[in-house]
C-alpha positions, 0 to 999 in steps of 0.5 A, spaced: 257 893 392 256 886 388 250 881 390 256 877 393 254 876 400 258 881 405 257 875 411 264 872 411 263 866 407 267 860 411 261 861 416 256 860 410 250 855 412 251 848 407 247 850 401 252 856 399 248 862 396 250 863 389 255 867 387 252 873 383 257 878 380 253 884 378 255 891 377 254 897 381 260 901 380 262 904 373 264 900 367 272 900 365 273 905 360 273 901 353 269 895 357 276 892 358 276 886 364 279 889 370 286 887 372 291 888 377 292 896 376 285 897 379 287 892 385 286 896 391 292 894 396 290 891 403 294 895 408 296 889 411 300 886 405 307 886 408 314 884 406 311 882 400 317 878 395 319 883 390 320 877 385 317 878 379 312 872 375 314 869 369 311 865 365 304 866 368 301 870 362 296 866 358 301 864 353 304 860 357 299 855 359 296 856 352 303 853 349 303 847 354 296 845 353 298 845 346 303 841 347 300 836 350 295 836 345 300 835 339 302 828 343 296 826 343 295 827 336 303 824 334 300 818 339 294 817 334 297 818 328 303 813 330 298 808 332 294 809 325 300 807 322 301 801 325 294 799 324 295 801 316 301 797 315 300 791 320 305 787 324 310 785 318 311 792 315 318 793 312 323 799 315 322 802 309 315 801 309 315 805 316 319 811 313 316 812 307 309 812 311 313 817 316 315 821 311 308 822 307 304 823 313 301 829 315 300 832 322 295 837 324 300 841 330 297 846 335 298 853 333 300 855 340 304 849 340 312 850 341 312 846 335 315 852 330 310 852 324 312 855 317 306 858 314 304 854 307 309 848 309 305 841 312 309 838 318 310 830 318 309 825 322 317 824 321 319 831 322 315 832 329 318 826 332 325 828 329 324 836 333 323 832 339 329 828 339 326 821 339 328 816 335 325 814 328 320 808 329 322 802 324 318 796 326 311 796 328 313 794 335 317 801 336 311 804 332 307 802 337 312 803 343 313 810 341 305 811 341 304 808 348 309 812 351 307 819 348 300 818 349 302 816 356 306 823 357 300 827 354 295 823 359 300 827 364 298 834 366 302 840 365 306 840 372 303 847 373 296 844 375 296 838 377 290 835 381 287 842 380 287 843 387 293 849 386 295 851 393 291 846 395 295 840 393 302 842 395 306 838 399 304 843 405 297 846 403 294 852 405 292 851 412 285 852 415 286 859 417 289 861 410 283 857 407 279 862 411 283 868 408 283 866 401 276 865 401 275 872 404 279 875 399 276 872 393 269 874 395 272 881 397 276 882 390 270 880 386 266 886 390 271 891 388 272 888 381 265 887 378 262 886 371 261 892 366 254 894 366 253 891 359 256 885 361 251 883 365 251 879 371 255 873 373 252 867 376 259 864 379 266 865 378 267 861 372 262 865 368 266 871 371 273 869 369 270 868 362 267 875 362 260 871 361 262 869 354 260 862 352 265 856 351 267 855 344 271 849 340 274 844 344 273 848 350 265 847 350 266 839 349 273 839 354 272 841 361 279 840 362 280 844 356 275 850 358 279 851 365 285 851 362 282 857 357 280 860 363 286 860 366 289 863 360 284 870 361 286 876 364 281 876 369 285 870 372 291 871 372 289 878 375 285 875 381 291 869 382 296 875 383 291 878 388 290 872 391 298 871 392 299 878 394 294 878 400 296 871 402 304 874 401 305 868 398 312 867 393 312 869 386 314 863 381 312 862 374 306 857 378 304 860 383 299 865 380 295 859 377 296 855 384 292 861 388 286 862 382 285 854 382 285 854 390 281 860 389 275 856 385 275 850 389 274 853 395 268 858 393 264 851 390 266 848 396 267 853 402 264 847 407 271 843 406 275 848 410 272 846 417 268 841 415 272 836 410 270 830 408 273 825 403 267 823 399 263 830 399 264 835 394 260 842 395 255 839 399 255 832 394 255 826 397 259 822 392 258 816 396 250 817 396 246 810 396 243 813 389 249 811 387 250 804 388 250 799 383 250 805 378 255 806 373 261 810 376 261 814 369 254 817 372 256 820 378 260 826 374 254 828 371 250 828 377 255 833 381 254 838 375 247 837 375 247 838 383 252 845 382 247 847 376 241 847 381 243 850 386 246 855 382 252 855 383 254 855 376 251 855 369 250 848 367 255 849 361 260 851 367 257 847 372 261 841 367 267 845 369 266 846 376 265 839 377 271 837 373 275 841 378 273 838 385 273 831 382 280 832 379 283 833 386 278 830 391 276 824 386 280 823 380 277 816 378 270 819 378 273 823 371 277 817 367 274 816 360 271 810 357 269 806 364 265 800 362 257 801 364 258 795 368 263 798 373 258 800 378 260 804 384 262 801 390 263 793 387 269 790 386 271 792 379 270 799 382 275 797 388 280 795 383 280 802 378 280 806 385 285 803 388 289 803 381 288 810 380 290 812 388 297 809 386 298 812 380 296 819 381 300 819 388 306 819 384 304 823 379 298 829 381 293 830 375 295 824 372 289 820 372 283 825 370 287 825 363 287 817 362 283 812 359 280 806 363 284 801 359 290 805 360 289 805 368 288 798 368 294 796 364 298 800 369 295 797 375 299 792 377 306 796 376 303 802 380 301 798 386 308 796 387 312 803 387 309 805 394 306 800 399 304 805 404 301 809 398 297 802 395 295 800 402 292 807 404 288 806 397 285 799 399 283 802 405 279 807 403 276 803 397 275 797 402 271 802 407 266 804 401 266 797 398 265 795 405 258 800 406 256 798 399 255 790 400 253 790 407 260 788 410 260 794 414 256 799 417 256 806 416 258 807 423 263 802 422 267 805 416 266 812 419 270 810 425 277 808 421 278 802 427 284 797 424 279 792 426 273 794 422 278 795 416 280 787 416 273 785 417 272 789 410 278 786 408 276 778 409 269 779 406 273 782 400 278 776 399 273 771 402 269 774 395 274 775 391 277 768 391 270 765 390 269 769 383 277 767 381 274 760 382 267 761 379 271 764 373 275 757 372 269 753 374 264 757 369 270 755 363 270 748 366 273 743 361 268 738 357 271 731 357 272 729 350 271 722 348 275 721 343 281 725 347 280 720 352 280 713 347 287 717 343 290 717 350 289 710 351 290 707 345 297 711 345 298 708 352 296 701 350 300 702 342 304 707 342 305 713 339 306 711 331 299 707 329 294 710 325 289 711 330 284 715 325 285 710 319 280 705 317 283 699 315 279 694 319 273 690 318 269 685 322 272 678 320 265 675 319 259 679 318 253 674 317 247 676 321 243 671 325 237 668 320 232 671 325 234 677 328 229 682 330 227 689 325 232 693 330 238 690 333 242 695 336 247 689 337 248 688 330 255 687 327 258 694 324 259 693 317 264 696 313 271 699 315 273 702 322 278 705 325 282 703 332 279 710 335 271 708 332 272 701 336 275 704 342 270 710 343 264 705 341 266 699 345 266 694 339 272 690 342 267 684 343 267 683 335 273 680 332 277 685 327 282 683 322 286 688 318 291 688 312 295 694 315 301 691 317 302 697 323 295 695 325 297 688 325 303 689 329 301 693 334 294 689 335 298 683 336 296 679 343 293 685 346 286 687 347 281 692 344 277 693 351 277 700 352 274 703 359 272 709 355 265 711 356 266 710 364 272 715 364 267 720 360 262 720 364 265 721 371 269 727 368 262 729 365 259 729 372 264 733 374 265 738 369 258 739 369 257 740 377 263 745 377 260 749 371 253 749 376 258 752 381 261 757 377 254 759 375 251 760 382 257 764 384 256 768 378 248 770 379 251 772 386 255 776 384 250 779 379 245 780 384 250 784 389 252 789 383 245 791 383 243 798 385 240 799 393 233 799 392 233 792 387 238 788 392 233 790 397 227 788 393 230 781 393 232 780 399 226 782 403 221 781 399 216 776 397 219 773 391 216 769 385 218 766 379 216 765 372 219 762 366 218 763 358 219 757 354 217 755 347 213 748 346 210 746 340 202 744 339 201 737 337 196 735 331 189 739 333 193 743 337 191 740 343 197 737 346 205 740 346 212 739 347 217 743 350 221 745 343 225 750 346 227 753 353 229 760 355 235 760 359 233 767 362 228 766 368 223 772 371 223 774 378 216 778 381 218 781 388 212 784 392 212 787 398 217 793 399 215 798 394 209 794 390 211 789 385 217 789 381 219 784 375 227 782 373 230 778 368 236 774 370 240 774 364 247 769 364 248 771 357 248 778 358 251 777 365 245 782 367 239 782 373 235 788 369 228 791 371 222 789 365 216 791 365 210 788 369 206 786 363 212 781 361 208 777 366 201 778 362 202 780 355 203 773 353 207 773 346 203 771 340 202 764 338 206 763 331 204 757 327 204 751 332 208 755 336 207 757 343 210 762 348 207 761 354 209 764 361 209 759 367 210 759 374 216 756 376 217 753 383 224 751 386 224 745 389 232 746 392 229 751 397 223 751 401 217 755 400 219 760 406 225 762 403 221 766 399 216 769 403 217 777 405 221 778 410 216 782 415 220 783 421 225 789 417 225 796 419 223 802 415 228 804 411 230 797 410 238 795 412 243 795 407 243 787 405 249 783 404 247 781 398 252 776 396 253 772 402 245 773 405 241 766 404 236 769 400 241 770 394 244 763 395 236 761 394 236 766 388 241 763 385 239 756 386 233 757 383 237 760 377 240 753 375 236 749 377 231 753 372 236 751 367 236 744 367 243 743 365 243 736 366 236 735 363 237 739 356 237 734 351 245 735 349 247 733 355 242 727 356 245 725 349 253 726 351 252 721 357 248 716 353 252 716 346 255 710 343 256 711 336 262 714 334 258 718 329 252 720 334 258 721 339 262 726 334 255 730 333 254 731 341 260 734 343 259 738 337 253 741 340 255 741 347 260 746 345 255 750 341 250 750 348 255 752 353 258 757 348 251 760 347 250 760 355 256 763 358 258 770 355 265 771 352 269 776 355 267 783 353 273 788 349 275 794 353 276 799 347 280 806 348 276 810 344 280 816 346 286 814 342 282 809 337 279 803 336 286 799 337 284 792 339 291 788 337 296 794 340 299 795 346 293 795 350 288 789 350 283 789 355 277 785 357 273 785 362 269 778 365 262 777 367 266 777 374 268 785 374 275 782 373 279 786 368 284 781 364 289 781 358 289 778 352 291 777 345 286 782 341 278 781 342 277 778 335 283 772 336 279 771 342 273 770 340 275 765 334 279 761 339 274 760 343 268 758 337 273 753 334 276 750 340 271 750 345 273 752 352 280 749 354 283 748 362 284 753 365 287 753 372 286 759 378 294 760 378 294 761 370 287 765 371 289 770 376 295 771 372 291 775 367 287 779 372 289 787 372 289 790 379 287 787 385 285 779 386 286 779 394 288 784 399 294 782 403 295 784 410 294 792 412 299 795 416 294 798 422 299 804 423 299 807 416 294 811 413 292 816 418 293 821 413 287 819 409 282 820 415 281 828 413 281 832 407 283 840 406 287 844 410 287 839 415 291 833 411 298 836 415 295 831 420 300 824 419 301 823 412 302 831 409 307 832 414 310 825 412 310 827 405 313 833 406 319 830 410 319 824 404 320 829 399 325 832 402 329 827 403 328 823 397 330 829 392 335 833 397 340 828 397 341 827 390 340 835 389 342 840 394 342 846 390 337 850 385 339 854 379 334 859 380 333 859 387 340 858 390 342 852 396 336 848 398 337 847 406 333 841 409 330 842 416 324 843 421 319 849 421 312 851 423 306 849 419 299 849 421 301 850 428 305 843 427 313 842 427 315 839 419 321 837 416 322 839 409 326 842 404 327 850 403 330 856 400 333 863 402 329 868 397 330 875 398 331 875 405 325 870 407 325 862 407 320 858 404 317 851 403 321 848 396 317 842 393 323 839 390 319 835 384 317 841 381 323 845 382 319 851 386 319 854 392 311 855 395 307 859 399 308 865 404 314 865 408 316 859 414 317 860 421 321 857 426 326 854 421 331 850 424 337 847 419 338 840 419 345 837 418 348 844 416 355 842 414 353 836 410 346 832 407 345 827 412 348 819 411 343 814 408 340 811 414 341 804 412 339 801 418 332 805 419 328 799 416 332 794 420 329 795 426 336 797 430 336 800 437 336 807 437 343 807 439 345 804 432 341 809 428 346 815 431 352 812 428 355 815 422 360 811 418 365 811 412 361 807 407 368 805 405 370 801 411 366 796 414 371 797 420 367 804 423 360 801 421 355 800 428 355 792 430 349 789 426 345 785 432 345 777 432 339 773 431 339 770 438 341 762 439 333 760 439 332 763 432 327 768 435 327 776 433 327 780 440 321 785 440 322 792 437 318 799 439 312 797 434 310 789 437 312 783 437 315 781 430 313 774 427 318 768 425 314 762 423 315 764 415 323 764 415 326 758 412 331 755 415 336 755 409 338 761 406 333 767 405 335 769 397 337 762 395 330 759 398 325 764 394 328 763 388 326 770 386 319 770 388 316 777 392 314 773 398 309 779 399 306 775 405 314 775 408 314 783 409 308 785 412 308 790 418 309 783 423 314 780 419 318 784 415 323 787 420 324 778 421 325 778 414 330 783 413 334 781 420 335 775 416 337 777 410 341 782 412 345 778 417 346 772 411 349 778 407 354 780 411 356 772 412 356 772 405 362 778 404 365 776 410 366 768 406 368 772 400 373 776 404 376 770 407 378 767 400 371 765 398 371 767 391 371 763 386 376 763 381 376 768 375 377 765 368 383 766 364 381 772 360 382 772 352 388 774 349 384 780 344 390 783 339 387 790 338 380 791 336 375 785 334 368 785 332 363 785 338 361 778 336 368 775 336 369 778 343 362 775 346 364 769 342 371 768 346 368 771 353 363 765 352 368 760 351 372 762 357 367 762 362 360 760 363 358 767 365 359 774 362 356 781 366 354 786 361 356 793 364 352 799 362 351 806 363 344 807 364 343 813 360 346 810 353 342 805 349 348 801 347 347 795 351 340 794 349 342 794 341 349 789 343 345 784 346 339 785 341 344 784 335 348 778 338 342 774 339 343 769 334 350 768 338 348 767 345 343 762 342 349 759 338 354 759 344 348 756 349 346 761 353 340 759 356 338 765 361 339 773 361 339 776 368 337 783 368 338 788 373 332 793 375 327 787 373 322 783 378 318 777 378 310 779 380 306 775 384 305 770 378 313 770 377 312 773 371 318 778 370 315 785 370 320 792 368 322 796 374 326 801 370 331 798 365 326 799 360 327 807 361 333 811 360 337 814 366 332 819 367 327 814 368 322 817 364 324 817 356 323 809 354 328 805 351 327 804 344 330 800 338 329 795 342 325 797 347 325 793 353 319 788 351 322 787 344 328 785 347 325 780 351 321 777 345 327 777 341 331 773 347 324 768 348 323 767 341 330 764 342 329 759 347 333 764 353 330 765 359 330 772 362 331 773 370 330 778 374 336 780 379 332 785 383 327 784 389 321 788 390 322 788 397 330 786 398 333 790 393 328 795 391 325 797 397 317 798 394 315 798 401 320 804 403 321 808 398 325 814 401 330 808 403 331 806 397 332 813 394 337 814 399 342 808 398 341 809 390 344 815 387 346 813 381 348 806 383 354 809 386 351 808 394 355 802 398 348 800 401 346 798 394 351 795 391 352 791 397 345 789 397 345 788 390 351 784 388 349 780 394 342 778 391 344 777 384 350 774 385 347 768 389 341 768 384 346 767 378 349 761 382 343 757 383 344 756 375 346 749 374 354 747 372 356 748 366 350 752 364 352 758 359 348 764 362 349 772 361 347 778 365 345 785 364 347 791 370 349 797 371 357 798 370 358 799 377 355 792 380 360 789 375 366 789 378 369 791 385 367 798 386 367 801 393 370 795 396 364 792 394 366 785 390 362 785 383 357 780 380 362 778 375 367 776 381 362 773 385 360 768 379 366 767 377 364 770 370 367 775 365 365 782 366 365 786 359 364 793 360 359 797 354 358 804 352 357 808 346 362 810 341 361 817 340 367 817 334 366 815 327 367 808 326 364 800 327 362 798 333 369 794 336 371 790 342 377 790 345 381 789 352 383 797 354 388 797 359 387 805 361 382 809 364 381 803 369 377 804 375 380 804 382 376 798 386 375 802 392 373 808 389 366 810 386 367 810 378 369 816 375 366 820 369 372 817 365 373 811 368 372 805 363 369 798 368 370 792 366 375 785 363 373 787 356 370 792 352 364 794 347 365 800 344 358 800 340 356 805 335 348 807 336 
C-alpha cells in the first residue's frame, strides 16, 4: 500500500496529512505512466453510460490554451501597432503594418502553421473571419475585443471547480465518494520505484517532473499542462466511472478538477466556509490593511508548509482553489493601495463577483484595469447577482472596518447588513465630497476682475492692454522715503486698475475704445474683498478634504497599527528646516516639512508613524528618526521638535488603559481618536499661516498678485497627490489606449484621458472646479450601495455541496428557462426537456436530456449534460414550452398567472388589476409596497430616461411596474381608438436612388426617420456612419438608439447594440463607440431608447430572456415600442431626429404598432446587399410583412428601403 492514509479522508482532522504516493508495487513495464488499462473496476459500478469520450486527450485542451495565447498575442500586436502609428494613421499605413508585422503563433493551436512561412497579423485576422481594422480606433477596438476573449478561460475548465461548479454541483455524498475514490486510485496506481515518492496529487500527475517553460511561471498554464497528462486523463476517467457520470468532451477534466479541489480542501465538504480554503482563512486579521496581491503567495506558502504540495506546485494548488472560491485574489496587476477589506477592495470584489457570475473562469485571467473598466456594465446585468456580491463584500468590509462584529457578520441578519451598508455609504459619501474639497478651486483675482470689468463695460474692450496713465504724476514736495500711496507711474491697463484698487486716481487714455467704455462709469471694483471671501472658503474646504483623507489613510492600515493609534498614548513631532543667524545664535524658519511624525506608546511598546499626505500614506518608520537628528548643512539645521496640537485636549491622546486584551477592532474612520489625529495633522500643516497664503490675502500690487497666484498653484499641487495611473502591464503600457484608469488618495478608480495629459493639465492650469456629480460620474465601480433585497442572497450562506440551498436551485431553474425557451433540441443529445427532479434530497427544476435510457441534467450554457443519472423526473409542459409568464414581475394574483393567452389577441389576455382610486397599491405576498415615489403624471415622460434605481428596490418596484404597465395599456388603447399620429406622405422613389438621396427625401417628408436593422448585420451602422454629414445638413439633432441605456449619471452606455446578433461579436468598422463619436462630433446627441428596468429587466434577467426571443415576442414589442415612442415624442415639434432599432419595432408587427407609426415618422428598413453592385435606396412593394404576424425570414419591412453594400 502507499503512504496515503487508509482512513477515509472525509473524517481527517483540519490539518490533513500530506499525500505521499510511494512505490510498494512493482513498476509498470517500461516505466510508463499508469493508464485506465491498470484500473481495477469497482464492483459497485452499474448502469454506466457506454458513450465514448471525445476530445478528452491532452491535445484538445492544449489546443484550446494555445488558441487563447494566440488571441493574447494578437491583442498585444494590435496595441503595439496602434501605439506606433499614432491616432492619425491612414488606412494605407495601417494595412501596410498589418501585412508586414510577423506574429508568433502557438504550434499546438488550431491555426494552420506552414513550416518555413511566417504568419502576419493580417493573415491571422483573416483566418479568424474578423474585419481588417483601417483606423486607430478600430485597431484598439479589435485589440480590446480579442484580449477580452482571451481573458475568458476555456469553457471546459471555467472556474477550475470542475464538477463542484456545475449548475447542480456534486452533492455532499458524492463529494465524500469522490474523495475516497481518488485516495483509493492513488493507492492502486503508485509510482514506479525509480520515480520516487510524490508529495501530493499534483506532483503525482506530473510524474514528479519539474515544471518548465511558461508553465513554471504561470500556474494556470501549469494546471493546463497537468490536466493534459495521461495520468490526469486516466484519473478523471476513473472518477467519472466511479460516480457513474455521463461522458462528454469535458467530463473527464471536470472530475479531475473536482478531485484536486477536494484533496486540497477536504474540510469544505462537511464544514464549508466562504472565506476559508484548505484550513487557511482568507479574511484573517493578518491580511487586513495589506495588499490584496499578498494573499495568494501567503496561501501558497501555507500549502507548502503544511506539506500538501512542493513549493512549486503549491502555487498551482493555491491558484486552483482561489479560482473557484475567491477569484478576485488572482486578478493581475492589483495596485498595492488596494488593501484587503478597504473600500477599494469592496469595489474590486463586487466587480469581480458580477463578472464571474456571468462567465465563470473569466476573472482570474484578467487584470485590475480590465475588471474595473467593465465594473459598471457588469453590475447592471443581473441585480440579484450584484446585490449578492454587495452583501458578501459588505460583511467583510464591516468586520475589517469595525462597523460590524464578527458575530454580527456571521449571523447574516438583514439588519446587520443594512447597518454595514449605511456605514459604508456614509463613509463613501464623505470621501466623494472630500475628493472635491481637496481640489477646491483657489480663486483668481484676475478672473474676478475680468468678470467685473466685462459686466460693467461689455466684452469688446481691451482690458489687458496698457493704455492708461495718471493725468498728473507730480508728487508732493515733502513725502516719506517710502510711500505705499504713491501714485503709480507709467502705463497701466484697466485690469491693473481693477486688481490693484487704483480707482482713486484720475486716469486718461487716447484709446477711443477705452474712452467710450469708461464714459460716466466708475473704476471702483470690490475685487479684493470678493477674492478674500472666496479664498477663505476654498482654504476651509481644502482643510476639510485633507481631514477626511487622513481619516481614510488611517482606516486602511493593518489592524495592529490601527490599534496602536486608537488605544496607545500618542506624541507628535515635526521636522522643519531653520536657518541660523549671524554667529549661529538665533534661527528663523526656512521651510516646513508637511509630514508629521506620530509616536504611539503602550500596546506593543513604542511605534513611530509618518503621515505623508503627498504619498497618501501612513507608514511605520524606525524609532531612531526621533533621535538621530540630521546633520547641519552650512547654516541650515533640521531639529526634531515636539508638536502639541491645540485643536484637541491632551487627554484625547492619552493611553486607553481600559481596553481589553486582545484589543477590539476599532472603527477607525469614525472614531474620535482618528478625528483628533486628522485635526492635529491639519493644524500642523498651518495652511493659513503659510507665507504664500498670507501673501495671497494681503497682496495689493498687480505684479505681486500674479506672482502669488502662481505660487499658490505650485503649493497646492505639491501638497496633494495627483491621480496615479493604473497600467495594464499584462498587455503592455497603453496609457493612451482604451483602458486609462487611475486611483486617487481616497481609493476611487476613475476614468480619464491619459496619465500624461492629466499631469500636464494639472501643472499648467492648477485645480479646476470639480462638482460632486462630475466626480461621481468618473468613478468606476461602487460608490454607494443601494437598498438590498432582504429575501435574496440566501444562496451565499454556504459553499460546496450544500450550495443547493437557495441560489443553486434557482440558478438551475433560471438557466433552464432562459435557454430552453430559445432552444429545445441539442444537436448531439436530442430533445431537451424541462422538468423537476431530485437532487441532494431536494426537488429542483431544470433542463434534462435522455441518453442511452438514462436521464441527465443538462447545462444549457455549455450545451452539455453532466453528472450521474437523475431520479424522480417529472416533465413540465410536455406538449410545448411554457408560455412566457409576463405577469410574473407585476405581482398579479395567482389566478392571473395560470392563464394562458394568445399573444396576438388582447381580448384573450387576463385582465390586469386596476390601481385603487386613492392611488394606493394593494399589498402583495412579500409585504406592503411603497408608492410615495410615483410621479403624478405619466411615469415614462416624468423620468426622462433616468434609471431611477430607487424606484426598483424590493419595496417599490411592484408599484412602479404596475403604473408603467397600466399606462402602457392605456396608451395602446388610445392609439387603437384613433390616437395614432397622421402618417407623412411618402416620397416618390423612381426605381433605385442613392441611400443619401433617399434619406434626404425622407427627412424632407417627415421630422423623424426610424431605421430598422437586422441585428446580426453591419449594414445599419455603416449606413448611419456614412451619412452623418447628410443628417447634419438636414438639421437632425438626435439619434435615438435601441439597446442603449443611461447610467446613474445620465451617460449613454451600450447594452448590446454594439454587438452583432450573437451578442459576442463586436460591431467593427464602425464600432458603437466610433459611431457615437462621429455623431457627437457633428453635434448630434445620442439618446437611449431602452430603460434598464422597464424594458431590459436588469433586475429580472430571466424575465427579459423570456420576452426577448429574437425581438419577435409580443411583450418585448409592447414595452419597447411604448417606451421608445413616448421618449421620442418628447422631442420639440419641428426638430429633426432619427432612430435605430430592430426592424420588428419599426412598423406594426404581431399587431403591435411600430415606433414609426407611433411617432408620425417614416420607417426605413436597412439590409445588406448580397448581390454585386453599389448601395441603393428604393421603395419595395413586394415581400412586405403581415402586420398581424411576426416578421418572416423573407419579409422586407419598412416604408422605404436601403440595401447597403458592406
